[in-house]
C-alpha positions as CSV (number, residue, x, y, z in Angstrom):
1,M,-14.2,1.7,-8.2
2,G,-12.5,3.4,-10.8
3,S,-10.1,1.9,-13.1
4,V,-10.6,-1.8,-14.2
5,L,-7.7,-3.9,-12.9
6,A,-5.8,-6.8,-14.5
7,A,-7.7,-10.0,-13.7
8,S,-6.9,-12.4,-16.8
9,S,-5.4,-15.7,-16.2
10,P,-2.2,-16.1,-16.1
11,N,-1.7,-12.9,-14.4
12,P,1.6,-11.1,-15.3
13,P,4.0,-10.1,-12.6
14,P,3.4,-6.6,-11.4
15,A,6.1,-4.0,-11.8
16,P,8.2,-3.7,-8.6
17,G,6.9,-1.1,-6.4
18,G,4.0,-0.3,-8.5
19,A,0.9,0.9,-6.9
20,V,-2.4,-0.6,-7.5
21,G,-5.1,2.0,-8.0
22,P,-8.8,1.6,-7.1
23,G,-10.7,-0.7,-9.4
24,L,-13.9,-2.6,-9.9
25,T,-14.6,-6.4,-9.4
26,V,-13.9,-7.6,-12.9
27,P,-15.8,-10.8,-14.1
28,P,-13.8,-13.9,-14.4
29,G,-12.1,-14.0,-17.7
30,F,-11.7,-10.5,-18.5
31,G,-8.6,-8.4,-17.6
32,M,-7.2,-5.1,-18.4
33,P,-3.7,-3.7,-17.5
34,P,-3.3,-1.3,-14.7
35,V,-2.8,2.2,-16.2
36,S,-2.0,5.3,-14.1
37,P,-1.9,8.8,-15.1
38,V,1.9,9.7,-15.8
39,I,1.5,13.4,-15.4
40,P,-1.0,14.7,-13.1
41,S,-3.4,17.2,-14.7
42,A,-2.5,20.8,-13.6
43,G,-5.1,22.1,-11.1
44,A,-6.9,18.6,-11.0
45,D,-5.7,18.1,-7.4
46,A,-9.0,17.4,-5.4
47,G,-7.5,18.8,-2.1
48,Q,-7.0,22.2,-3.8
49,P,-10.0,23.2,-5.8
50,Q,-9.7,26.2,-7.9
51,E,-12.5,28.4,-7.8
52,A,-13.2,31.0,-10.6
53,E,-15.6,33.7,-10.0
54,G,-19.0,32.7,-11.6
55,T,-18.0,29.3,-12.6
56,L,-17.4,25.9,-11.4
57,P,-14.0,24.2,-11.1
58,N,-13.3,21.0,-13.1
59,P,-13.8,17.7,-10.6
60,G,-11.1,15.9,-12.3
61,A,-11.3,12.3,-13.3
62,F,-13.8,9.8,-11.8
63,E,-11.1,7.0,-11.2
64,E,-9.1,9.6,-9.0
65,C,-11.9,10.3,-6.4
66,H,-10.2,8.3,-3.8
67,R,-6.6,9.1,-4.8
68,K,-5.9,11.5,-2.1
69,C,-6.7,9.1,0.6
70,K,-4.9,6.2,-1.0
71,E,-1.6,8.1,-1.1
72,V,-1.5,8.3,2.7
73,F,-1.1,4.6,2.9
74,P,2.2,2.7,2.8
75,M,3.1,0.5,-0.2
76,Q,4.1,-3.1,0.5
77,M,7.4,-4.2,-0.7
78,E,9.3,-7.4,0.0
79,G,12.9,-8.3,-0.6
80,V,15.6,-5.9,-2.0
81,R,15.0,-3.5,-4.8
82,L,17.5,-1.5,-6.6
83,T,16.3,1.2,-9.0
84,V,18.7,3.3,-11.1
85,N,17.2,6.4,-13.0
86,K,19.1,8.0,-16.0
87,G,18.1,11.1,-17.8
88,L,19.4,11.1,-21.3
89,S,17.8,14.4,-22.3
90,N,15.2,17.0,-21.5
91,H,12.7,14.4,-23.1
92,F,14.1,10.9,-22.7
93,Q,14.7,8.8,-19.5
94,V,15.5,5.2,-18.7
95,N,15.6,3.3,-15.6
96,H,16.9,-0.2,-14.5
97,T,15.4,-2.2,-11.6
98,V,16.6,-5.2,-10.0
99,M,14.4,-6.9,-7.7
100,L,15.5,-9.9,-5.1
101,S,12.8,-11.9,-3.4
102,T,12.7,-14.6,-1.0
103,M,9.0,-15.5,-1.7
104,G,8.9,-15.1,-5.5
105,D,11.0,-15.0,-8.5
106,S,13.8,-12.3,-8.7
107,S,13.6,-10.0,-11.7
108,Y,15.2,-7.3,-13.7
109,R,13.2,-4.7,-15.5
110,F,14.1,-2.0,-18.2
111,G,12.1,1.0,-18.4
112,A,12.0,3.9,-20.9
113,T,10.1,7.4,-20.6
114,Y,9.6,9.8,-23.4
115,V,7.9,13.2,-22.8
116,G,7.2,15.2,-26.1
117,S,7.6,18.8,-26.7
118,K,4.1,20.0,-27.1
119,Q,3.4,21.8,-23.7
120,T,-0.3,22.3,-22.6
121,G,0.5,23.7,-19.0
122,P,3.4,24.3,-16.6
123,A,3.7,20.7,-15.9
124,E,2.1,19.2,-18.8
125,S,3.9,18.0,-22.1
126,F,2.8,15.5,-24.7
127,P,2.9,13.0,-26.1
128,V,4.0,10.7,-23.4
129,M,5.3,7.1,-23.8
130,V,6.1,5.0,-21.0
131,G,7.4,1.3,-21.3
132,D,9.1,-1.5,-19.3
133,M,10.2,-5.0,-20.0
134,D,11.5,-7.8,-17.7
135,N,13.9,-10.5,-18.2
136,S,11.1,-13.0,-19.2
137,G,9.9,-10.8,-22.0
138,S,6.9,-9.3,-20.4
139,L,6.1,-5.8,-21.7
140,N,3.9,-3.0,-20.2
141,A,3.5,0.0,-22.4
142,Q,1.3,3.2,-22.6
143,V,0.9,6.3,-24.7
144,I,-0.9,9.4,-23.5
145,H,-1.5,12.2,-25.8
146,Q,-3.5,15.5,-25.9
147,V,-5.3,15.2,-29.1
148,A,-7.2,18.8,-28.6
149,D,-7.5,21.3,-25.8
150,K,-10.2,19.2,-23.9
151,I,-9.5,15.6,-25.2
152,R,-6.9,13.4,-24.0
153,S,-6.3,9.8,-25.4
154,K,-4.7,6.6,-23.7
155,L,-3.6,3.6,-25.1
156,A,-2.2,0.7,-23.1
157,F,-0.7,-2.7,-24.1
158,Q,0.3,-5.6,-21.8
159,T,2.1,-9.0,-23.0
160,Q,3.4,-11.9,-20.9
161,Q,6.4,-14.0,-21.9
162,Q,6.1,-12.7,-25.5
163,K,2.1,-13.5,-25.8
164,F,-0.1,-10.8,-26.1
165,V,-2.4,-10.6,-23.0
166,N,-4.3,-7.2,-22.8
167,W,-4.8,-4.0,-24.4
168,Q,-7.2,-0.9,-23.6
169,G,-7.7,2.4,-25.1
170,D,-9.7,5.3,-23.6
171,A,-10.6,8.8,-24.5
172,E,-11.2,11.6,-21.8
173,F,-13.1,15.0,-22.2
174,K,-12.6,17.7,-19.7
175,G,-15.3,20.5,-19.7
176,E,-15.5,23.5,-17.6
177,D,-17.3,21.7,-14.8
178,F,-17.4,18.1,-15.8
179,T,-15.3,15.3,-16.8
180,A,-16.5,12.3,-19.1
181,A,-14.3,9.5,-20.3
182,I,-15.0,6.1,-21.9
183,T,-12.7,3.0,-21.8
184,L,-12.6,0.0,-24.4
185,G,-10.9,-3.2,-23.1
186,N,-9.8,-6.2,-24.8
187,P,-12.3,-6.0,-27.7
188,D,-12.5,-9.2,-30.0
189,V,-14.9,-9.0,-32.9
190,L,-14.5,-12.5,-33.9
191,V,-15.3,-14.0,-30.4
192,G,-17.7,-11.2,-29.5
193,S,-16.0,-10.3,-26.2
194,G,-14.9,-6.9,-24.6
195,I,-15.2,-4.5,-21.8
196,I,-16.7,-0.9,-22.0
197,V,-16.5,1.6,-19.1
198,A,-18.0,4.9,-19.1
199,H,-17.2,7.7,-16.5
200,Y,-18.9,11.0,-15.7
201,L,-18.0,13.5,-12.9
202,Q,-19.9,16.8,-12.4
203,S,-19.3,19.6,-10.2
204,I,-22.5,20.7,-8.6
205,T,-20.9,23.4,-6.2
206,P,-17.4,24.6,-5.8
207,S,-17.0,21.6,-3.0
208,L,-19.4,19.0,-4.2
209,A,-19.0,16.7,-7.1
210,L,-21.5,13.8,-8.3
211,G,-20.8,11.2,-10.8
212,G,-21.3,7.7,-12.1
213,E,-19.7,4.8,-13.6
214,L,-21.3,2.1,-16.0
215,V,-19.3,-1.1,-16.9
216,Y,-20.5,-3.5,-19.6
217,H,-18.7,-6.9,-20.2
218,R,-19.5,-9.5,-22.8
219,R,-18.0,-12.7,-23.8
220,P,-19.5,-16.0,-25.1
221,G,-22.5,-17.2,-23.2
222,E,-22.4,-14.2,-20.7
223,E,-22.8,-10.5,-20.6
224,G,-23.7,-8.0,-17.9
225,T,-23.4,-4.5,-16.6
226,V,-22.3,-3.0,-13.2
227,M,-23.3,0.6,-12.3
228,S,-22.0,2.6,-9.5
229,L,-22.6,6.3,-8.2
230,A,-20.0,8.5,-6.6
231,G,-20.0,11.7,-4.5
232,R,-17.2,13.6,-3.4
233,Y,-17.1,16.7,-0.9
234,T,-13.9,18.9,-0.6
235,G,-13.4,21.0,2.3
236,S,-10.7,23.5,3.2
237,N,-8.4,20.6,4.5
238,Y,-10.5,17.5,4.1
239,I,-11.9,15.2,1.3
240,A,-15.0,12.8,1.8
241,T,-15.8,10.4,-0.8
242,L,-18.4,7.7,-1.3
243,T,-18.9,5.1,-4.0
244,L,-21.9,2.8,-4.2
245,G,-22.7,0.1,-6.7
246,G,-23.4,-3.4,-7.5
247,A,-20.0,-4.6,-6.6
248,G,-20.0,-3.0,-3.3
249,A,-19.1,0.1,-1.5
250,H,-16.2,2.3,-1.0
251,A,-15.9,5.3,1.4
252,S,-12.9,7.4,2.2
253,Y,-12.0,10.2,4.4
254,Y,-8.6,12.3,4.0
255,H,-7.6,15.2,6.4
256,K,-4.8,17.5,6.1
257,A,-4.0,18.3,9.7
258,N,-0.9,20.3,8.9
259,D,2.0,20.8,6.4
260,Q,3.5,17.7,8.1
261,L,0.6,15.3,9.1
262,Q,-1.9,13.7,6.8
263,V,-4.5,10.9,7.8
264,G,-6.8,8.9,5.9
265,V,-9.6,6.3,6.7
266,E,-11.2,3.8,4.3
267,F,-13.9,1.5,4.3
268,E,-14.5,-1.2,1.5
269,A,-17.2,-3.7,1.2
270,S,-17.5,-6.4,-1.5
271,T,-20.6,-8.1,-2.6
272,R,-19.0,-10.8,-4.5
273,M,-16.5,-11.6,-1.8
274,Q,-18.9,-11.0,1.1
275,D,-16.2,-9.1,2.8
276,T,-15.9,-5.7,4.5
277,S,-12.7,-3.9,5.9
278,V,-11.7,-0.7,7.4
279,S,-8.4,0.9,7.3
280,F,-6.4,3.7,9.0
281,G,-3.3,5.3,7.6
282,Y,-1.3,8.6,8.2
283,Q,1.7,10.2,6.5
284,L,4.3,12.3,8.4
285,D,6.8,14.5,6.7
286,V,9.8,15.8,8.2
287,P,11.2,18.2,5.6
288,K,14.2,19.3,7.7
289,A,15.3,15.7,8.0
290,N,14.3,14.8,4.4
291,L,12.2,12.0,5.9
292,L,8.8,10.7,4.9
293,F,7.0,8.1,7.1
294,K,3.8,6.2,6.3
295,G,1.8,3.9,8.5
296,S,-1.5,1.8,8.5
297,L,-3.7,-0.5,10.5
298,D,-6.6,-2.3,9.1
299,S,-9.4,-4.4,10.5
300,N,-7.7,-7.6,9.6
301,W,-4.9,-6.8,12.1
302,V,-2.3,-6.0,9.4
303,V,0.1,-3.4,10.5
304,G,2.5,-1.9,7.9
305,A,4.9,1.1,7.7
306,T,7.4,2.5,5.3
307,L,10.2,5.0,5.8
308,E,11.8,7.0,2.9
309,K,15.0,9.0,3.5
310,K,16.5,11.3,0.9
311,L,20.4,11.6,1.2
312,L,20.8,15.1,-0.3
313,P,22.8,16.5,-1.8
314,L,23.4,12.9,-3.4
315,P,20.7,11.8,-5.9
316,L,20.0,8.8,-3.4
317,S,17.1,7.6,-1.6
318,L,16.7,4.8,0.9
319,V,13.2,3.1,1.7
320,L,12.4,0.7,4.5
321,C,9.3,-1.3,4.6
322,S,7.6,-3.9,6.8
323,F,4.1,-5.5,7.2
324,L,3.0,-7.7,9.9
325,N,-0.3,-9.7,9.7
326,H,-1.1,-10.6,13.3
327,R,-3.8,-13.2,12.4
328,K,-1.7,-15.2,10.1
329,N,1.4,-14.5,11.9
330,K,3.3,-13.6,8.7
331,F,5.9,-10.9,8.4
332,Q,7.4,-9.3,5.4
333,C,10.1,-6.6,5.2
334,G,11.7,-4.9,2.3
335,F,14.6,-2.5,1.5
336,G,14.9,-0.3,-1.4
337,I,17.6,1.9,-3.1
338,T,16.9,4.6,-5.7
339,I,19.6,6.3,-7.5
340,G,19.0,9.4,-9.6
């Protein structure tokens, strides 16, 4: 229950291979583009809390509370995907993606990434500008900038077939032991519509963080709020997270067994859909063979797996993906090649 997902009609096609982050149930008629952090914050990894003597660590962003568990699960892919990445300089990179599908429309996407020279940490430089456009003219773009030492801003746009669809802007403030953020999505002063999302996450102890989320939506003839509370406990090799709110409940447990094996369990309940689900996933890393395997099984009897193989020293990666829905008797498979 973190980021607000795109839910407007018609829905623009998702980027090939893009991951969908955790999100709230958005009221019909409202939509916001999926925005993911491009560069992870240094030291913000929930699995490795940094403890300073006499002070509490920063808990990270509210929308990333369930991130460690979700990274264990495989990502579904159908058809054939070819991605070519090309670095033009230390600050600029472009990529080309061709997607061939038997279930949907095949597409081509061109993407570009620019990273500025303002370095704020060992792995952080700003501003960051990311964008991609497909063959139909649909555009996704976002700009991230570190305005001050503790303030970060983000602006995202989304168009579909040359028509403006969504935009959102947010600001995030990172204190010594807390993180506060506010997001404004699709504001329309003339119509009187828009979405405002406020996040707050506070470290109570070096291992425990508590926070909340408040979503206010408004459009002609309808307005309302949705509130949710979250708690996250971080152990030496595990993370337990619980989110409760008017839209439902979301619980996750992440456990790192060793350097090669990681497992995760998720429980999700939706009050609007009147549905619950439980998912189990694991990730197996074999560094000597340059192999990464992910598998999952949920209560709907959907089994999925992905296998990624890096062909070093060549800048080439191969990905195999398969998902089987036993209830609906449907099978999907995908094959991907990444160069660069």
